[in-house]
C-alpha positions as CSV (number, residue, x, y, z in Angstrom):
1,X,-10.6,-9.5,-27.6
2,X,-8.1,-7.0,-26.3
3,X,-4.3,-7.3,-26.4
4,X,-4.1,-7.2,-22.6
5,X,-7.1,-9.4,-21.7
6,X,-6.6,-11.2,-18.4
7,X,-3.5,-9.2,-17.4
8,X,-3.6,-7.6,-14.0
9,X,-1.3,-4.7,-13.0
10,X,-1.3,-3.7,-9.3
11,X,0.8,-0.7,-8.4
12,X,2.1,0.9,-5.3
13,X,1.6,4.6,-5.1
14,X,4.2,6.6,-3.2
15,X,7.6,6.4,-4.9
16,X,6.2,4.4,-7.8
17,X,3.0,5.7,-9.4
18,X,3.4,9.1,-7.9
19,X,6.4,11.4,-8.6
20,X,8.2,13.2,-5.9
21,X,5.6,16.0,-6.0
22,X,2.9,13.3,-5.4
23,X,1.5,13.9,-8.9
24,X,0.8,11.5,-11.8
25,X,2.2,12.4,-15.2
26,X,-0.1,12.8,-18.2
27,X,2.0,10.2,-20.0
28,X,1.4,7.7,-17.2
29,X,-2.4,8.3,-17.3
30,X,-2.4,7.9,-21.1
31,X,-0.5,4.7,-21.0
32,X,-2.8,3.2,-18.3
33,X,-5.8,4.2,-20.4
34,X,-4.4,2.4,-23.4
35,X,-3.7,-0.7,-21.2
36,X,-7.3,-0.8,-19.7
37,X,-9.0,0.1,-23.0
38,X,-7.3,-3.0,-24.5
39,X,-8.5,-5.4,-21.9
40,X,-6.1,-5.0,-19.0
41,X,-7.0,-4.7,-15.3
42,X,-5.4,-1.9,-13.3
43,X,-5.6,-1.3,-9.6
44,X,-3.8,0.3,-6.7
45,X,-2.0,-1.7,-4.1
46,X,-1.2,0.7,-1.3
47,X,-0.8,1.2,2.4
48,X,-3.2,4.1,2.2
49,X,-6.8,4.0,3.0
50,X,-9.3,4.0,0.1
51,X,-10.5,7.5,0.9
52,X,-6.9,8.6,0.9
53,X,-6.7,7.6,-2.7
54,X,-9.9,9.3,-3.9
55,X,-8.3,12.2,-5.7
56,X,-6.0,10.0,-7.7
57,X,-8.7,7.4,-8.6
58,X,-10.7,10.2,-10.2
59,X,-8.0,10.5,-12.9
60,X,-6.9,6.9,-13.1
61,X,-8.6,4.0,-15.0
62,X,-8.9,1.8,-11.8
63,X,-11.2,-0.8,-13.3
64,X,-10.7,-3.8,-11.1
65,X,-10.0,-4.6,-7.4
66,X,-8.0,-2.3,-5.2
67,X,-5.8,-3.3,-2.3
68,X,-5.7,-0.9,0.6
69,X,-4.0,-0.7,4.0
70,X,-1.4,-3.2,2.6
71,X,-4.1,-5.8,1.9
72,X,-6.2,-5.5,5.0
73,X,-9.0,-4.1,2.8
74,X,-9.8,-5.1,-0.8
75,X,-12.5,-3.2,-2.8
76,X,-14.2,-3.9,-6.1
77,X,-13.7,-0.5,-7.8
78,X,-16.4,-1.2,-10.4
79,X,-19.1,-1.5,-7.8
80,X,-17.3,0.4,-4.9
81,X,-17.9,-2.5,-2.5
82,X,-15.6,-4.0,0.0
83,X,-15.0,-7.7,-0.9
84,X,-12.5,-8.5,1.8
85,X,-11.5,-7.0,5.2
86,X,-9.4,-8.3,8.0
87,X,-8.7,-6.2,11.0
88,X,-6.4,-6.4,14.0
89,X,-7.2,-7.6,17.5
90,X,-6.8,-6.4,21.1
91,X,-3.1,-7.6,21.2
92,X,-2.4,-4.9,18.6
93,X,-3.9,-2.2,20.9
94,X,-1.9,-3.4,23.8
95,X,1.3,-3.4,21.7
96,X,0.6,0.2,20.7
97,X,0.1,1.1,24.3
98,X,3.5,-0.5,25.2
99,X,5.1,1.6,22.4
100,X,3.6,4.8,23.7
101,X,4.9,4.1,27.2
102,X,8.4,3.1,26.0
103,X,8.7,5.7,23.2
104,X,6.5,8.7,24.2
105,X,7.9,10.7,21.3
106,X,6.8,8.2,18.6
107,X,3.7,8.9,16.5
108,X,0.8,6.3,16.6
109,X,-1.7,6.4,13.7
110,X,-4.7,4.1,13.5
111,X,-6.5,3.5,10.2
112,X,-9.9,2.0,9.6
113,X,-11.9,1.6,6.5
114,X,-12.9,5.2,6.2
115,X,-11.6,6.9,9.4
116,X,-8.1,7.8,10.7
117,X,-7.0,8.5,14.2
118,X,-3.9,9.9,15.8
119,X,-3.3,8.4,19.3
120,X,0.1,9.9,19.8
121,X,1.3,12.9,17.9
122,X,4.8,13.7,16.7
123,X,6.0,16.0,14.0
124,X,6.4,13.3,11.4
125,X,2.8,12.2,12.0
126,X,1.6,15.8,11.7
127,X,3.5,16.2,8.4
128,X,2.1,12.8,7.2
129,X,-1.5,13.8,7.5
130,X,-1.0,17.4,6.3
131,X,1.0,16.3,3.2
132,X,-1.5,13.6,2.2
133,X,-4.4,15.8,3.2
134,X,-5.9,13.0,5.4
135,X,-8.7,14.0,7.8
136,X,-8.1,12.6,11.3
137,X,-9.3,12.6,14.9
138,X,-6.9,13.0,17.8
139,X,-7.9,10.6,20.7
140,X,-6.5,8.0,23.0
141,X,-6.4,4.3,22.0
142,X,-9.3,3.5,24.3
143,X,-11.3,6.4,23.0
144,X,-11.7,4.8,19.5
145,X,-15.3,3.7,19.4
146,X,-14.7,0.9,16.8
147,X,-13.5,-2.5,18.0
148,X,-9.9,-3.4,17.1
149,X,-11.4,-6.0,14.6
150,X,-12.2,-2.9,12.5
151,X,-8.7,-1.4,12.7
152,X,-7.0,-2.1,9.4
153,X,-3.5,-0.7,10.3
154,X,-1.5,0.8,13.0
155,X,1.4,3.0,11.8
156,X,4.4,3.9,14.1
157,X,6.2,7.1,12.9
158,X,9.4,8.8,13.9
159,X,13.0,9.4,12.7
160,X,14.6,6.4,11.2
161,X,17.0,5.8,14.0
162,X,14.1,5.9,16.5
163,X,12.1,3.6,14.3
164,X,14.9,1.0,14.3
165,X,14.5,0.9,18.1
166,X,10.7,0.6,17.8
167,X,11.2,-2.3,15.3
168,X,13.4,-4.2,17.7
169,X,10.9,-3.5,20.5
170,X,7.8,-4.7,18.7
171,X,9.1,-7.5,16.5
172,X,8.5,-10.2,19.1
173,X,4.9,-10.0,17.8
174,X,5.9,-10.9,14.2
175,X,4.3,-14.3,14.6
176,X,0.9,-12.6,15.3
177,X,1.0,-9.6,12.9
178,X,2.6,-8.4,9.7
179,X,5.2,-5.8,10.7
180,X,7.1,-3.9,8.0
181,X,8.7,-0.6,6.9
182,X,6.8,1.3,4.2
183,X,9.5,4.0,4.4
184,X,12.4,4.4,6.8
185,X,10.2,6.6,9.0
186,X,7.0,4.5,8.9
187,X,6.7,1.1,10.5
188,X,3.4,-0.6,9.9
189,X,1.4,-3.2,11.6
190,X,-1.5,-5.1,10.0
191,X,-3.1,-8.5,10.5
192,X,-0.9,-11.5,9.7
193,X,-2.3,-11.8,6.2
194,X,-2.4,-8.1,5.8
195,X,0.4,-7.6,3.3
196,X,0.4,-6.6,-0.3
197,X,1.3,-10.1,-1.5
198,X,-1.8,-11.7,0.0
199,X,-3.9,-8.7,-0.9
200,X,-2.9,-8.9,-4.6
201,X,-3.4,-12.7,-4.7
202,X,-6.9,-12.3,-3.3
203,X,-7.7,-9.5,-5.7
204,X,-6.5,-11.5,-8.7
205,X,-8.5,-14.6,-7.6
206,X,-11.6,-12.4,-7.3
207,X,-11.0,-11.2,-10.9
208,X,-10.2,-14.7,-12.1
209,X,-6.7,-13.7,-13.2
210,X,-4.1,-16.5,-13.8
211,X,-1.1,-16.3,-11.4
212,X,1.4,-15.9,-14.3
213,X,-0.5,-12.8,-15.5
214,X,-0.3,-10.9,-12.2
215,X,2.0,-7.9,-12.6
216,X,3.1,-5.9,-9.6
217,X,5.0,-2.6,-9.3
218,X,6.6,-1.2,-6.2
219,X,9.7,0.5,-4.7
220,X,9.8,-0.3,-0.9
221,X,10.1,-3.0,1.7
222,X,6.3,-3.4,2.1
223,X,6.1,-4.1,-1.6
224,X,8.3,-7.1,-1.5
225,X,5.6,-9.7,-0.8
226,X,3.6,-8.7,-3.8
227,X,6.7,-8.6,-6.0
228,X,7.9,-12.0,-5.1
229,X,4.5,-13.5,-5.6
230,X,3.9,-12.0,-9.1
231,X,4.1,-13.5,-12.5
232,X,6.1,-10.4,-13.6
233,X,7.4,-7.9,-11.0
234,X,8.6,-4.4,-11.8
235,X,10.6,-1.9,-9.8
236,X,11.3,1.8,-10.6
237,X,15.0,2.8,-10.7
238,X,14.5,4.8,-7.5
239,X,13.5,1.6,-5.5
240,X,15.4,0.4,-2.5
241,X,18.3,-1.9,-3.1
242,X,16.6,-5.0,-1.9
243,X,13.7,-4.3,-4.2
244,X,15.9,-3.8,-7.2
245,X,17.5,-7.1,-6.5
246,X,14.3,-9.2,-6.7
247,X,12.4,-7.4,-9.4
248,X,12.1,-9.1,-12.8
249,X,12.1,-5.8,-14.7
250,X,13.5,-2.4,-13.9
251,X,11.6,0.5,-15.3
252,X,12.1,4.3,-15.3
253,X,12.1,6.0,-11.9
254,X,9.0,7.6,-10.4
255,X,9.8,11.0,-11.8
256,X,9.9,9.6,-15.3
257,X,6.6,7.7,-15.6
258,X,7.2,4.4,-14.0
259,X,3.9,2.9,-15.1
260,X,4.3,4.0,-18.7
261,X,7.5,1.9,-18.7
262,X,5.4,-1.1,-17.3
263,X,2.8,-0.7,-20.1
264,X,5.5,-0.4,-22.8
265,X,7.1,-3.6,-21.5
266,X,3.8,-5.5,-21.6
267,X,3.0,-4.0,-25.0
268,X,6.2,-5.5,-26.4
269,X,5.8,-8.8,-24.6
270,X,2.2,-9.5,-25.5
């Protein structure tokens, strides 16, 4: 029996697990190894694709069920098999087409299980793919061979003032899709159940984890569904104000080993 048996920690990446240089501190890795070696489950809960997390998973003890594209894809990391996937539909493609017509300067990114497309380029989209080192193909919406049922996420990108206009323009579809900011310059669209809250709940159910032992960590608006649905929710000190207000526990900021703070809290509690 391990001290952390049955406890599931699902963590956001950017602004939470990763520091401002998009690195993971040695103290964080050591703390997570201690947590998993003593029975705990650890996974990522991110808006990124699974291939986009590969370099980090090589150094992290991800021993459970990962949540990708905000919950549109869930993968058993012990067997590297997809256990859940829910894509968009043709209404999403039409909405993206409307955005391109109304806002030709806005970036349009389309993410599948293992492929990424840019259907409208802007400088923020260019920086996004270069900074995260994500391979991508430039093509039109209608040139993507895969049906929209395989599209996990559409990302609209631009300056924050522009994205507020895009939000107002597309939010009439909120009854059909999950629409949320991941950062002030990225507005994301996934299937209706494609948010981190549903994703983490599905991942926990797959693992047989009790709801009260689900622990989530995040800093931004798209993390709120998984924070409000957790047994214990954590936010780094650098989190957005609305996130700090709802988190059960505030831990050190992302430049000072946020996840180490989570493990230390759980070590004292259990």
